[in-house]
C-alpha positions as CSV (number, residue, x, y, z in Angstrom):
1,M,28.1,-145.8,-5.4
2,K,24.6,-145.7,-4.0
3,N,21.8,-144.2,-5.9
4,I,18.9,-142.7,-3.7
5,S,15.4,-143.8,-4.4
6,T,13.0,-141.4,-6.3
7,D,10.1,-143.3,-4.7
8,S,11.5,-142.6,-1.5
9,L,12.3,-138.8,-2.2
10,R,8.5,-138.6,-3.7
11,T,7.1,-140.3,-0.5
12,L,9.4,-137.6,1.8
13,V,7.8,-134.8,-0.5
14,T,4.2,-135.7,-0.1
15,V,4.4,-136.5,3.7
16,V,5.5,-133.0,4.1
17,E,3.0,-131.5,1.6
18,V,-0.2,-133.0,2.8
19,G,0.9,-132.8,6.7
20,G,1.1,-136.5,7.7
21,F,2.0,-140.5,7.0
22,A,-1.4,-141.7,6.7
23,K,-2.6,-138.8,4.2
24,A,0.6,-139.2,2.1
25,G,-0.2,-143.1,2.4
26,E,-3.8,-142.3,0.9
27,L,-2.3,-140.0,-2.1
28,L,0.4,-142.4,-3.0
29,G,-1.4,-145.8,-2.8
30,L,0.4,-146.9,0.2
31,S,0.1,-148.4,3.7
32,Q,1.0,-146.1,6.5
33,P,3.7,-149.0,7.3
34,A,4.8,-148.9,3.8
35,V,5.5,-145.0,3.8
36,S,7.2,-145.4,7.1
37,L,9.4,-147.9,5.6
38,Q,10.4,-145.9,2.6
39,I,11.5,-142.8,4.9
40,K,13.4,-145.0,7.3
41,R,15.0,-146.5,4.0
42,L,16.0,-143.0,3.0
43,E,17.2,-142.2,6.6
44,D,19.3,-145.2,6.8
45,M,20.7,-144.4,3.4
46,L,22.0,-140.9,4.3
47,G,22.5,-141.3,8.0
48,H,20.6,-139.1,9.5
49,K,17.0,-138.6,10.8
50,L,14.9,-136.3,9.0
51,F,12.0,-136.1,11.2
52,K,11.4,-134.6,14.9
53,K,8.5,-134.5,16.9
54,Q,6.4,-131.7,17.5
55,G,3.4,-132.1,20.0
56,Q,1.5,-134.8,18.1
57,R,3.4,-134.2,14.8
58,Q,6.2,-135.2,13.2
59,V,8.2,-132.0,11.6
60,L,11.6,-132.1,9.4
61,N,14.6,-131.5,11.6
62,Q,17.5,-129.6,9.9
63,Y,18.7,-132.4,7.8
64,G,15.1,-132.8,6.7
65,E,14.6,-129.1,5.6
66,L,18.3,-129.6,4.1
67,L,17.0,-132.2,2.1
68,M,13.7,-131.0,0.6
69,P,14.6,-128.5,-1.7
70,L,17.4,-131.1,-3.3
71,A,14.6,-133.8,-3.5
72,K,12.0,-131.5,-5.2
73,Q,14.8,-130.7,-7.8
74,M,15.7,-134.1,-8.2
75,L,12.1,-135.2,-8.8
76,Q,11.7,-132.1,-11.2
77,Q,14.6,-133.4,-13.1
78,N,13.2,-137.1,-12.9
79,D,9.8,-136.1,-14.2
80,A,10.9,-133.7,-17.0
81,I,13.1,-136.7,-18.4
82,L,10.3,-138.9,-18.8
83,Q,8.0,-136.5,-20.2
84,Q,10.7,-135.8,-22.7
85,F,11.3,-139.2,-23.9
86,T,8.0,-141.0,-23.0
87,S,5.3,-138.1,-23.3
88,E,2.2,-139.3,-25.4
89,N,0.9,-137.0,-28.2
90,V,-1.4,-135.0,-25.9
91,T,-3.8,-132.9,-27.5
92,G,-6.8,-130.5,-26.7
93,K,-8.1,-127.2,-25.2
94,V,-7.2,-126.4,-21.5
95,R,-9.6,-123.6,-19.7
96,L,-7.6,-122.6,-16.9
97,G,-9.0,-120.5,-13.9
98,I,-6.3,-118.8,-11.9
99,P,-6.1,-115.5,-9.5
100,S,-4.2,-112.6,-11.1
101,E,-1.2,-112.7,-8.6
102,F,-0.2,-116.6,-9.5
103,A,-0.9,-115.4,-13.0
104,A,1.6,-112.5,-12.9
105,R,4.2,-114.1,-10.8
106,I,4.1,-117.8,-11.1
107,L,2.6,-119.0,-14.4
108,P,4.5,-117.6,-17.2
109,S,7.4,-120.1,-16.5
110,I,5.3,-122.7,-15.7
111,I,3.1,-122.3,-19.2
112,G,6.5,-121.6,-21.3
113,D,7.8,-125.2,-19.8
114,F,4.4,-126.9,-20.6
115,V,3.9,-125.8,-24.1
116,A,7.1,-126.8,-25.2
117,L,6.2,-130.5,-23.9
118,Y,3.0,-130.4,-25.1
119,P,2.8,-128.0,-28.1
120,D,-0.1,-129.5,-29.4
121,V,-2.4,-128.3,-26.4
122,S,-4.2,-124.9,-26.4
123,L,-4.3,-122.9,-23.2
124,E,-6.7,-120.2,-22.3
125,V,-6.1,-118.7,-19.0
126,R,-8.3,-116.4,-17.4
127,S,-8.0,-114.5,-13.8
128,R,-10.8,-114.1,-11.2
129,L,-10.7,-113.8,-7.5
130,S,-10.6,-117.1,-5.8
131,K,-13.7,-116.7,-4.5
132,H,-15.3,-117.1,-7.8
133,L,-12.9,-119.5,-9.3
134,L,-14.3,-121.7,-6.3
135,S,-18.0,-121.2,-6.7
136,V,-20.2,-124.0,-8.1
137,S,-21.9,-121.5,-11.1
138,R,-18.3,-120.8,-12.3
139,Q,-16.8,-124.4,-12.2
140,D,-18.2,-125.0,-15.6
141,Q,-16.3,-122.3,-17.0
142,F,-13.3,-123.8,-16.5
143,D,-11.2,-127.4,-16.9
144,L,-8.7,-126.8,-14.2
145,V,-8.8,-123.9,-11.4
146,L,-6.0,-122.9,-9.3
147,A,-7.3,-121.0,-6.1
148,L,-6.8,-120.2,-2.7
149,N,-8.7,-121.7,-0.3
150,E,-8.9,-120.7,3.6
151,E,-10.5,-124.2,4.5
152,L,-7.5,-125.9,4.7
153,E,-9.5,-129.1,5.8
154,S,-11.6,-129.1,3.2
155,A,-13.1,-132.1,1.5
156,K,-14.6,-130.8,-1.3
157,F,-11.8,-128.6,-2.6
158,P,-8.4,-130.6,-1.2
159,I,-5.6,-128.6,-0.4
160,F,-2.2,-129.3,-2.3
161,M,-0.1,-127.2,-0.4
162,Q,-0.2,-123.7,2.0
163,D,1.7,-120.6,1.6
164,Q,2.3,-117.7,4.5
165,L,0.4,-114.5,4.2
166,V,2.7,-111.6,4.6
167,W,2.3,-107.8,4.8
168,V,3.9,-106.3,1.5
169,G,4.6,-102.4,0.9
170,D,6.4,-99.4,2.8
171,L,4.9,-99.3,6.2
172,N,4.5,-95.8,7.8
173,L,2.0,-95.7,10.8
174,A,3.3,-92.1,11.5
175,Q,0.0,-90.5,10.1
176,N,-2.3,-90.6,13.3
177,D,-1.5,-94.3,13.4
178,V,-3.9,-95.4,10.7
179,V,-2.7,-98.1,8.0
180,T,-3.2,-97.2,4.6
181,L,-4.3,-100.4,2.5
182,V,-4.3,-101.2,-1.2
183,T,-6.9,-104.1,-2.0
184,A,-8.2,-105.8,-4.2
185,P,-12.1,-105.2,-4.5
186,E,-14.8,-106.9,-2.0
187,G,-14.7,-110.3,-1.8
188,C,-11.1,-111.0,-2.1
189,I,-9.2,-113.4,0.7
190,Y,-6.3,-111.2,1.3
191,R,-8.4,-108.1,1.9
192,R,-10.5,-109.7,4.1
193,R,-7.8,-111.5,6.1
194,A,-6.0,-108.0,6.2
195,I,-9.0,-106.2,7.5
196,E,-9.8,-108.8,10.4
197,A,-6.3,-108.9,11.5
198,L,-6.0,-105.1,12.0
199,Q,-9.5,-105.1,13.7
200,S,-8.6,-108.1,15.9
201,A,-5.2,-106.1,16.7
202,G,-7.6,-102.7,17.6
203,I,-5.5,-101.1,14.6
204,K,-7.0,-98.1,12.8
205,Y,-6.9,-98.6,8.9
206,R,-8.4,-97.1,5.7
207,I,-8.4,-98.3,1.9
208,A,-7.1,-95.8,-0.4
209,Y,-6.9,-97.9,-3.4
210,S,-8.8,-101.0,-4.8
211,N,-7.7,-102.9,-8.1
212,A,-8.4,-106.5,-9.0
213,D,-5.3,-106.8,-10.7
214,L,-1.9,-107.2,-9.0
215,T,-0.2,-105.0,-11.8
216,G,-2.5,-102.1,-10.8
217,L,-1.8,-103.1,-7.1
218,T,2.1,-103.1,-7.5
219,A,1.9,-99.9,-9.4
220,A,0.3,-98.4,-6.1
221,L,2.5,-99.9,-3.7
222,K,6.0,-98.9,-5.6
223,E,4.1,-95.5,-5.2
224,G,3.7,-95.5,-1.7
225,L,-0.2,-95.7,-1.3
226,G,0.0,-98.0,1.4
227,I,0.6,-101.7,2.0
228,T,-1.5,-105.1,1.2
229,V,-1.5,-108.7,2.0
230,L,-0.1,-111.3,-0.6
231,A,0.6,-115.0,-0.4
232,K,4.9,-115.0,-0.1
233,S,5.2,-117.0,-3.0
234,T,3.4,-114.3,-5.2
235,V,5.2,-111.5,-4.2
236,P,6.4,-109.7,-7.3
237,N,10.4,-109.2,-7.5
238,E,10.1,-105.9,-8.0
239,L,8.5,-105.8,-4.2
240,N,11.3,-107.2,-2.4
241,Y,10.3,-105.9,0.8
242,Q,8.2,-107.6,3.0
243,I,7.0,-105.8,6.4
244,Q,9.0,-107.6,9.1
245,T,7.3,-105.7,12.1
246,K,5.8,-106.2,15.3
247,D,3.5,-103.3,14.7
248,L,1.3,-105.5,12.6
249,P,-0.6,-108.5,13.4
250,E,0.3,-112.0,12.0
251,L,-1.6,-113.1,9.1
252,G,-1.5,-117.0,9.1
253,Q,-1.4,-119.3,6.3
254,I,-3.6,-120.0,3.2
255,G,-4.2,-123.1,1.3
256,I,-4.1,-123.3,-2.4
257,S,-6.4,-125.9,-4.2
258,L,-6.1,-127.5,-7.7
259,I,-9.2,-128.6,-9.2
260,K,-9.8,-130.7,-12.0
261,R,-13.1,-131.1,-13.9
262,T,-11.7,-134.6,-14.9
263,D,-10.0,-137.4,-13.8
264,D,-9.2,-139.4,-16.9
265,P,-5.2,-140.0,-16.9
266,G,-3.6,-138.8,-19.9
267,T,-5.5,-135.9,-20.7
268,A,-4.5,-132.4,-21.3
269,V,-6.1,-131.2,-18.3
270,D,-4.5,-134.0,-16.2
271,K,-0.9,-133.1,-17.6
272,L,-1.6,-129.6,-16.8
273,A,-2.5,-130.1,-13.3
274,E,0.9,-132.7,-12.5
275,F,2.8,-130.0,-14.2
276,I,1.3,-127.0,-11.8
277,A,1.7,-129.3,-8.8
278,L,5.1,-130.3,-9.5
279,R,6.6,-126.7,-9.8
280,L,4.7,-125.1,-7.2
281,T,5.3,-127.7,-4.4
């Protein structure tokens, strides 16, 4: 019975996440030929090519798309086993800054599992707009920051994954063809992207309700007060209707950055950063 190399699977996942063989090599400490060799060995074992040419880029083909979620599951199991049996006694306090939509939709399950693995780590989680989280003046308030980032090629705050922005809510353009928005306050990336997209498309809009917290926005959406924009992975389960219509413009991608104040391996900050990155990607 053959065994799939977790190193090859990790290389595959990294290539896709960072968008290229060279970037993956830099992150994994491998040369580009070594990355290509890892992928070729994986393809030879599976008997299928995993990438196809799209313009100047290599993107996943149908077999690669099929393998990706399975590869992530396998890597999660691999890392969970290693953490369970070889994890050192990690202690300390981590101040985590995170946007409210991630805190509400994604964070609970991640934090629960992390605390179970590292019970001696104290977590302090505070929600802020991504703009504030990325600002220099705010960084000293946090040890680790998860934030939306529109600069997809940012050198200062590197992107570790991208997500699709989507319109969410119950669309009704019947009232004078004016789109009614519920948004976070001024400074929110979602709010600005929604307004810019509507203005570019020549669509009238008005803001009916503002709230910095996702819970408040969710309540307004459920009451039919308007529509909003969210990253696809953060749409609450109770808002399982994403608007699919040609009446509204495309919103594009958004980057997600994970910023640490320390690069010392083995610290509580480093462990939580690794844990979040693994779970989100």
